[in-house]
N, CA, C and O atoms as a Tinker XYZ file with bonds, in Angstrom:
   348  protein
     1  N      0.716000   -1.133000    0.091000    73     2
     2  CA     0.193000    0.082000   -0.089000    64     1     3
     3  C      0.825000    1.389000    0.002000    63     2     4     5
     4  O      0.402000    2.541000    0.093000    81     3
     5  N      1.919000    0.869000   -0.048000    73     3     6
     6  CA     3.327000    1.719000    0.044000    64     5     7
     7  C      2.661000    3.146000    1.207000    63     6     8     9
     8  O      2.343000    4.269000    0.814000    81     7
     9  N      2.623000    2.813000    2.164000    73     7    10
    10  CA     2.168000    3.630000    3.566000    64     9    11
    11  C      3.049000    3.362000    4.484000    63    10    12    13
    12  O      3.898000    2.508000    4.230000    81    11
    13  N      3.048000    3.981000    5.666000    73    11    14
    14  CA     3.574000    3.514000    7.008000    64    13    15
    15  C      2.780000    2.295000    7.661000    63    14    16    17
    16  O      1.871000    1.751000    7.032000    81    15
    17  N      3.097000    1.939000    8.760000    73    15    18
    18  CA     2.448000    0.990000    9.775000    64    17    19
    19  C      1.234000    1.624000   10.406000    63    18    20    21
    20  O      0.075000    1.211000   10.364000    81    19
    21  N      1.725000    2.745000   11.022000    73    19    22
    22  CA     0.744000    3.961000   11.351000    64    21    23
    23  C     -0.672000    4.023000   10.703000    63    22    24    25
    24  O     -1.788000    3.693000   11.104000    81    23
    25  N     -0.274000    4.485000    9.728000    73    23    26
    26  CA    -1.240000    4.837000    8.538000    64    25    27
    27  C     -2.113000    3.747000    8.195000    63    26    28    29
    28  O     -3.276000    4.012000    7.891000    81    27
    29  N     -1.698000    2.521000    8.203000    73    27    30
    30  CA    -2.104000    1.316000    7.552000    64    29    31
    31  C     -3.062000    1.038000    9.016000    63    30    32    33
    32  O     -4.203000    0.596000    8.883000    81    31
    33  N     -2.672000    1.243000    9.982000    73    31    34
    34  CA    -3.305000    0.704000   11.170000    64    33    35
    35  C     -4.530000    1.544000   11.602000    63    34    36    37
    36  O     -5.643000    1.186000   11.986000    81    35
    37  N     -3.963000    2.827000   11.414000    73    35    38
    38  CA    -5.210000    3.771000   11.259000    64    37    39
    39  C     -6.457000    3.688000   10.043000    63    38    40    41
    40  O     -7.552000    4.191000   10.294000    81    39
    41  N     -6.300000    3.281000    9.238000    73    39    42
    42  CA    -7.196000    2.979000    7.840000    64    41    43
    43  C     -7.931000    1.859000    8.597000    63    42    44    45
    44  O     -9.149000    1.779000    8.438000    81    43
    45  N     -7.190000    0.831000    9.553000    73    43    46
    46  CA    -8.010000   -0.479000   10.026000    64    45    47
    47  C     -9.290000    0.068000   10.735000    63    46    48    49
    48  O    -10.446000   -0.353000   10.682000    81    47
    49  N     -8.860000    0.920000   11.280000    73    47    50
    50  CA    -9.973000    1.606000   12.410000    64    49    51
    51  C    -11.146000    2.116000   11.494000    63    50    52    53
    52  O    -12.289000    2.299000   11.913000    81    51
    53  N    -10.738000    2.325000   10.199000    73    51    54
    54  CA   -12.034000    3.196000    9.240000    64    53    55
    55  C    -12.557000    2.149000    8.602000    63    54    56    57
    56  O    -13.624000    2.311000    8.010000    81    55
    57  N    -11.939000    0.929000    8.597000    73    55    58
    58  CA   -12.575000   -0.596000    7.968000    64    57    59
    59  C    -11.887000   -1.320000    6.970000    63    58    60    61
    60  O    -12.346000   -2.300000    6.383000    81    59
    61  N    -10.519000   -0.696000    6.749000    73    59    62
    62  CA    -9.681000   -1.476000    5.790000    64    61    63
    63  C     -9.513000   -2.979000    6.426000    63    62    64    65
    64  O     -9.200000   -3.466000    7.513000    81    63
    65  N     -9.869000   -3.398000    5.227000    73    63    66
    66  CA   -10.498000   -4.872000    5.360000    64    65    67
    67  C     -9.169000   -5.768000    5.569000    63    66    68    69
    68  O     -8.748000   -6.316000    4.550000    81    67
    69  N     -8.344000   -6.013000    6.965000    73    67    70
    70  CA    -7.466000   -6.829000    7.407000    64    69    71
    71  C     -7.884000   -7.956000    8.130000    63    70    72    73
    72  O     -8.763000   -7.566000    8.899000    81    71
    73  N     -7.658000   -9.395000    8.295000    73    71    74
    74  CA    -7.754000  -10.092000    8.862000    64    73    75
    75  C     -6.681000  -10.625000    9.873000    63    74    76    77
    76  O     -5.546000  -10.821000    9.436000    81    75
    77  N     -6.903000  -10.826000   10.940000    73    75    78
    78  CA    -5.723000  -11.376000   12.072000    64    77    79
    79  C     -5.783000  -12.585000   12.366000    63    78    80    81
    80  O     -6.836000  -13.169000   12.618000    81    79
    81  N     -4.531000  -13.158000   12.367000    73    79    82
    82  CA    -3.955000  -14.574000   12.649000    64    81    83
    83  C     -4.844000  -14.557000   14.417000    63    82    84    85
    84  O     -4.552000  -13.664000   15.212000    81    83
    85  N     -5.670000  -15.422000   14.710000    73    83    86
    86  CA    -5.735000  -15.630000   16.319000    64    85    87
    87  C     -6.650000  -14.717000   16.749000    63    86    88    89
    88  O     -7.392000  -14.117000   15.971000    81    87
    89  N     -6.652000  -14.572000   17.897000    73    87    90
    90  CA    -7.773000  -13.664000   18.885000    64    89    91
    91  C     -6.566000  -12.435000   19.182000    63    90    92    93
    92  O     -6.921000  -11.303000   19.509000    81    91
    93  N     -5.516000  -12.700000   19.070000    73    91    94
    94  CA    -4.613000  -11.281000   19.805000    64    93    95
    95  C     -4.443000   -9.769000   18.652000    63    94    96    97
    96  O     -4.138000   -9.699000   17.462000    81    95
    97  N     -4.715000   -8.968000   19.425000    73    95    98
    98  CA    -4.915000   -7.745000   18.412000    64    97    99
    99  C     -3.233000   -7.394000   18.123000    63    98   100   101
   100  O     -2.992000   -6.463000   17.354000    81    99
   101  N     -2.240000   -8.045000   18.661000    73    99   102
   102  CA    -0.888000   -7.459000   17.890000    64   101   103
   103  C     -0.619000   -8.882000   17.128000    63   102   104   105
   104  O      0.553000   -9.207000   16.938000    81   103
   105  N     -1.332000   -9.458000   16.831000    73   103   106
   106  CA    -1.213000  -10.956000   15.802000    64   105   107
   107  C     -0.651000  -10.427000   14.456000    63   106   108   109
   108  O     -0.722000   -9.244000   14.125000    81   107
   109  N     -0.185000  -11.237000   13.840000    73   107   110
   110  CA     0.023000  -11.117000   12.511000    64   109   111
   111  C     -1.215000  -10.880000   11.850000    63   110   112   113
   112  O     -2.199000  -11.450000   12.322000    81   111
   113  N     -1.374000  -10.111000   10.795000    73   111   114
   114  CA    -2.462000   -9.643000   10.179000    64   113   115
   115  C     -2.165000   -9.948000    8.455000    63   114   116   117
   116  O     -0.996000  -10.005000    8.073000    81   115
   117  N     -3.043000  -10.090000    7.700000    73   115   118
   118  CA    -3.193000  -10.247000    6.326000    64   117   119
   119  C     -4.195000   -9.749000    5.432000    63   118   120   121
   120  O     -5.231000   -9.480000    6.040000    81   119
   121  N     -4.249000   -9.528000    4.180000    73   119   122
   122  CA    -5.375000   -8.877000    3.473000    64   121   123
   123  C     -5.477000   -9.504000    2.139000    63   122   124   125
   124  O     -4.482000   -9.914000    1.542000    81   123
   125  N     -6.610000   -9.577000    1.697000    73   123   126
   126  CA    -6.715000  -10.002000    0.208000    64   125   127
   127  C     -6.828000   -8.488000   -0.621000    63   126   128   129
   128  O     -7.388000   -7.444000   -0.284000    81   127
   129  N     -6.111000   -8.813000   -1.749000    73   127   130
   130  CA    -5.925000   -7.641000   -2.374000    64   129   131
   131  C     -7.359000   -7.649000   -2.996000    63   130   132   133
   132  O     -7.679000   -6.487000   -3.244000    81   131
   133  N     -8.267000   -8.472000   -3.312000    73   131   134
   134  CA    -9.478000   -7.618000   -4.038000    64   133   135
   135  C    -10.153000   -6.958000   -3.004000    63   134   136   137
   136  O    -10.675000   -5.864000   -3.214000    81   135
   137  N    -10.210000   -7.653000   -1.617000    73   135   138
   138  CA   -10.735000   -6.832000   -0.745000    64   137   139
   139  C    -10.396000   -5.225000   -0.559000    63   138   140   141
   140  O    -11.175000   -4.274000   -0.488000    81   139
   141  N     -9.102000   -5.261000   -0.510000    73   139   142
   142  CA    -8.474000   -3.998000   -0.215000    64   141   143
   143  C     -8.651000   -2.956000   -1.576000    63   142   144   145
   144  O     -8.815000   -1.760000   -1.331000    81   143
   145  N     -8.625000   -3.295000   -2.642000    73   143   146
   146  CA    -8.982000   -2.605000   -3.725000    64   145   147
   147  C    -10.213000   -2.211000   -3.886000    63   146   148   149
   148  O    -10.295000   -1.301000   -4.710000    81   147
   149  N    -11.422000   -2.608000   -3.324000    73   147   150
   150  CA   -12.777000   -2.537000   -3.377000    64   149   151
   151  C    -12.962000   -1.446000   -2.289000    63   150   152   153
   152  O    -13.686000   -0.485000   -2.551000    81   151
   153  N    -12.317000   -1.545000   -1.019000    73   151   154
   154  CA   -12.507000   -0.536000   -0.167000    64   153   155
   155  C    -11.699000    0.914000   -0.518000    63   154   156   157
   156  O    -12.053000    2.063000   -0.251000    81   155
   157  N    -10.580000    0.472000   -1.160000    73   155   158
   158  CA   -10.186000    1.630000   -1.527000    64   157   159
   159  C    -10.907000    2.509000   -2.645000    63   158   160   161
   160  O    -10.732000    3.723000   -2.750000    81   159
   161  N    -11.715000    1.772000   -3.447000    73   159   162
   162  CA   -12.535000    2.221000   -4.458000    64   161   163
   163  C    -13.773000    3.050000   -3.765000    63   162   164   165
   164  O    -14.260000    4.115000   -4.145000    81   163
   165  N    -14.127000    2.266000   -2.667000    73   163   166
   166  CA   -15.522000    2.797000   -2.375000    64   165   167
   167  C    -15.514000    3.447000   -0.872000    63   166   168   169
   168  O    -16.586000    3.631000   -0.295000    81   167
   169  N    -14.299000    3.780000   -0.276000    73   167   170
   170  CA   -14.054000    4.530000    0.736000    64   169   171
   171  C    -13.280000    5.667000    0.733000    63   170   172   173
   172  O    -13.476000    6.720000    1.339000    81   171
   173  N    -12.091000    5.257000   -0.244000    73   171   174
   174  CA   -11.073000    6.307000   -0.751000    64   173   175
   175  C    -10.219000    6.601000    1.010000    63   174   176   177
   176  O    -10.617000    7.082000    2.071000    81   175
   177  N     -9.102000    6.096000    0.603000    73   175   178
   178  CA    -7.748000    6.819000    1.687000    64   177   179
   179  C     -8.026000    8.135000    2.088000    63   178   180   181
   180  O     -7.923000    8.406000    3.284000    81   179
   181  N     -8.417000    9.141000    1.146000    73   179   182
   182  CA    -8.491000   10.121000    1.756000    64   181   183
   183  C     -9.401000   10.572000    2.917000    63   182   184   185
   184  O     -9.047000   11.300000    3.845000    81   183
   185  N    -10.404000   10.133000    2.767000    73   183   186
   186  CA   -11.585000    9.984000    3.874000    64   185   187
   187  C    -10.829000    9.762000    5.103000    63   186   188   189
   188  O    -10.792000   10.676000    5.926000    81   187
   189  N    -10.121000    8.480000    5.368000    73   187   190
   190  CA    -9.656000    8.362000    6.760000    64   189   191
   191  C     -8.758000    9.307000    6.939000    63   190   192   193
   192  O     -8.996000    9.976000    7.945000    81   191
   193  N     -7.600000    9.698000    6.218000    73   191   194
   194  CA    -6.957000   10.820000    6.728000    64   193   195
   195  C     -7.716000   12.161000    7.117000    63   194   196   197
   196  O     -7.264000   12.827000    8.048000    81   195
   197  N     -9.072000   12.663000    6.308000    73   195   198
   198  CA    -9.233000   13.740000    6.874000    64   197   199
   199  C    -10.083000   13.483000    8.080000    63   198   200   201
   200  O    -10.133000   14.397000    8.903000    81   199
   201  N    -10.768000   12.374000    8.323000    73   199   202
   202  CA   -11.265000   12.266000    9.723000    64   201   203
   203  C    -10.159000   12.046000   10.574000    63   202   204   205
   204  O    -10.442000   12.442000   11.705000    81   203
   205  N     -8.904000   11.534000   10.496000    73   203   206
   206  CA    -8.073000   11.515000   11.458000    64   205   207
   207  C     -7.703000   12.884000   11.914000    63   206   208   209
   208  O     -7.572000   13.101000   13.118000    81   207
   209  N     -7.484000   14.048000   10.812000    73   207   210
   210  CA    -7.218000   15.142000   11.340000    64   209   211
   211  C     -8.102000   16.063000   12.106000    63   210   212   213
   212  O     -7.844000   16.884000   12.986000    81   211
   213  N     -9.236000   15.699000   11.524000    73   211   214
   214  CA   -10.293000   16.280000   12.269000    64   213   215
   215  C    -10.267000   15.334000   13.777000    63   214   216   217
   216  O    -10.453000   16.105000   14.718000    81   215
   217  N    -10.121000   14.148000   14.158000    73   215   218
   218  CA   -10.094000   13.724000   15.491000    64   217   219
   219  C     -8.705000   14.450000   16.158000    63   218   220   221
   220  O     -8.697000   14.810000   17.335000    81   219
   221  N     -7.586000   14.612000   15.302000    73   219   222
   222  CA    -6.493000   15.086000   16.053000    64   221   223
   223  C     -6.913000   16.514000   16.287000    63   222   224   225
   224  O     -6.241000   16.979000   17.207000    81   223
   225  N     -7.657000   17.265000   15.862000    73   223   226
   226  CA    -7.853000   18.598000   15.889000    64   225   227
   227  C     -8.971000   18.706000   17.342000    63   226   228   229
   228  O     -8.753000   19.518000   18.241000    81   227
   229  N     -9.970000   17.900000   17.356000    73   227   230
   230  CA   -10.925000   17.447000   18.460000    64   229   231
   231  C    -10.191000   16.998000   19.876000    63   230   232   233
   232  O    -10.668000   17.217000   20.990000    81   231
   233  N     -9.078000   16.403000   19.643000    73   231   234
   234  CA    -8.068000   16.288000   20.895000    64   233   235
   235  C     -7.391000   16.993000   21.414000    63   234   236   237
   236  O     -7.149000   16.961000   22.621000    81   235
   237  N     -6.736000   18.135000   20.253000    73   235   238
   238  CA    -6.076000   19.576000   20.510000    64   237   239
   239  C     -7.290000   20.470000   21.366000    63   238   240   241
   240  O     -6.997000   21.182000   22.326000    81   239
   241  N     -8.434000   20.338000   20.947000    73   239   242
   242  CA    -9.193000   21.373000   21.698000    64   241   243
   243  C     -9.894000   20.690000   22.661000    63   242   244   245
   244  O    -10.581000   21.421000   23.374000    81   243
   245  N     -9.920000   19.936000   22.817000    73   243   246
   246  CA   -10.270000   19.179000   24.394000    64   245   247
   247  C     -9.145000   19.538000   25.388000    63   246   248   249
   248  O     -9.446000   20.058000   26.463000    81   247
   249  N     -7.752000   19.257000   25.042000    73   247   250
   250  CA    -6.728000   19.348000   25.527000    64   249   251
   251  C     -6.591000   21.005000   26.294000    63   250   252   253
   252  O     -6.286000   21.208000   27.469000    81   251
   253  N     -6.872000   21.917000   25.386000    73   251   254
   254  CA    -7.140000   23.180000   25.384000    64   253   255
   255  C     -8.366000   23.522000   26.472000    63   254   256   257
   256  O     -8.206000   24.246000   27.455000    81   255
   257  N     -9.262000   23.051000   26.211000    73   255   258
   258  CA   -10.499000   23.461000   26.998000    64   257   259
   259  C    -10.181000   22.998000   28.706000    63   258   260   261
   260  O    -10.528000   23.656000   29.687000    81   259
   261  N     -9.436000   21.697000   28.717000    73   259   262
   262  CA    -9.159000   20.851000   30.232000    64   261   263
   263  C     -7.891000   22.022000   30.680000    63   262   264   265
   264  O     -7.716000   22.132000   31.894000    81   263
   265  N     -7.332000   22.573000   30.097000    73   263   266
   266  CA    -6.166000   23.421000   30.613000    64   265   267
   267  C     -6.816000   24.913000   30.649000    63   266   268   269
   268  O     -6.177000   25.691000   31.357000    81   267
   269  N     -8.033000   25.486000   29.981000    73   267   270
   270  CA    -8.612000   26.583000   30.600000    64   269   271
   271  C     -9.347000   25.993000   31.840000    63   270   272   273
   272  O     -9.236000   26.588000   32.911000    81   271
   273  N     -9.933000   25.096000   31.773000    73   271   274
   274  CA   -10.707000   24.674000   33.219000    64   273   275
   275  C     -9.810000   24.898000   34.463000    63   274   276   277
   276  O    -10.188000   25.407000   35.518000    81   275
   277  N     -8.523000   24.428000   34.175000    73   275   278
   278  CA    -7.807000   23.912000   35.495000    64   277   279
   279  C     -7.446000   25.567000   35.862000    63   278   280   281
   280  O     -7.218000   25.832000   37.042000    81   279
   281  N     -7.402000   26.611000   34.891000    73   279   282
   282  CA    -6.562000   27.676000   35.018000    64   281   283
   283  C     -7.626000   28.568000   35.630000    63   282   284   285
   284  O     -7.201000   29.486000   36.331000    81   283
   285  N     -9.253000   28.423000   35.446000    73   283   286
   286  CA   -10.055000   28.892000   35.936000    64   285   287
   287  C    -10.516000   28.484000   37.309000    63   286   288   289
   288  O    -11.139000   29.256000   38.039000    81   287
   289  N    -10.194000   27.243000   37.645000    73   287   290
   290  CA   -10.334000   26.622000   39.221000    64   289   291
   291  C     -9.204000   27.390000   40.088000    63   290   292   293
   292  O     -9.362000   27.739000   41.258000    81   291
   293  N     -8.027000   27.596000   39.310000    73   291   294
   294  CA    -6.987000   28.207000   40.012000    64   293   295
   295  C     -7.146000   29.484000   40.726000    63   294   296   297
   296  O     -6.840000   29.704000   41.897000    81   295
   297  N     -7.730000   30.403000   39.762000    73   295   298
   298  CA    -8.286000   31.700000   39.789000    64   297   299
   299  C     -9.213000   31.767000   40.742000    63   298   300   301
   300  O     -9.099000   32.593000   41.647000    81   299
   301  N    -10.095000   31.046000   40.688000    73   299   302
   302  CA   -11.369000   30.740000   41.588000    64   301   303
   303  C    -10.819000   30.548000   43.112000    63   302   304   305
   304  O    -11.336000   31.102000   44.082000    81   303
   305  N     -9.716000   29.698000   43.172000    73   303   306
   306  CA    -9.157000   29.741000   44.480000    64   305   307
   307  C     -7.894000   30.429000   45.051000    63   306   308   309
   308  O     -7.243000   30.015000   46.010000    81   307
   309  N     -7.576000   31.830000   44.131000    73   307   310
   310  CA    -6.540000   32.539000   44.220000    64   309   311
   311  C     -6.934000   33.917000   43.604000    63   310   312   313
   312  O     -6.606000   34.370000   42.508000    81   311
   313  N     -7.813000   34.543000   44.691000    73   311   314
   314  CA    -8.307000   35.918000   43.905000    64   313   315
   315  C     -7.198000   36.733000   43.576000    63   314   316   317
   316  O     -7.226000   37.384000   42.531000    81   315
   317  N     -6.138000   36.782000   44.406000    73   315   318
   318  CA    -4.874000   37.867000   43.680000    64   317   319
   319  C     -4.394000   37.419000   42.352000    63   318   320   321
   320  O     -4.100000   38.174000   41.425000    81   319
   321  N     -4.340000   36.159000   42.339000    73   319   322
   322  CA    -3.803000   35.599000   40.909000    64   321   323
   323  C     -4.954000   35.944000   39.611000    63   322   324   325
   324  O     -4.514000   36.010000   38.463000    81   323
   325  N     -6.350000   36.143000   39.859000    73   323   326
   326  CA    -7.144000   36.761000   39.410000    64   325   327
   327  C     -6.769000   38.251000   38.842000    63   326   328   329
   328  O     -6.600000   38.661000   37.694000    81   327
   329  N     -6.712000   38.874000   40.084000    73   327   330
   330  CA    -6.464000   40.207000   39.108000    64   329   331
   331  C     -5.210000   40.706000   38.709000    63   330   332   333
   332  O     -4.997000   41.859000   38.335000    81   331
   333  N     -4.446000   39.859000   38.797000    73   331   334
   334  CA    -3.074000   39.906000   38.093000    64   333   335
   335  C     -3.245000   39.474000   36.708000    63   334   336   337
   336  O     -2.498000   39.938000   35.845000    81   335
   337  N     -4.261000   38.532000   36.378000    73   335   338
   338  CA    -4.501000   37.904000   35.257000    64   337   339
   339  C     -5.038000   39.074000   34.220000    63   338   340   341
   340  O     -4.780000   39.190000   33.021000    81   339
   341  N     -5.896000   39.932000   35.092000    73   339   342
   342  CA    -6.516000   40.728000   34.075000    64   341   343
   343  C     -5.498000   41.842000   33.744000    63   342   344   345
   344  O     -5.640000   42.526000   32.730000    81   343
   345  N     -4.583000   42.003000   34.509000    73   343   346
   346  CA    -3.669000   43.143000   34.089000    64   345   347
   347  C     -2.879000   43.021000   32.799000    63   346   348
   348  O     -2.133000   43.934000   32.443000    81   347
């Protein structure tokens, strides 16, 4: 597929038809050319990449919200810090 391992694993989350040997999540995998070609035509790898970028943006925004909430809690506990923050 001419892609890195991480990319292909990410595509697997979006329906890339791979088959695992055994029940282990980290076990060997294989794929049938016909299934992969059909998946590429119907899904398109670009869709998976767009979804991944959006998911990364969401994670980044969630982290920013957590940081702002922490800062807000600190300001509520320390009124002097609140006054300094507004200057």
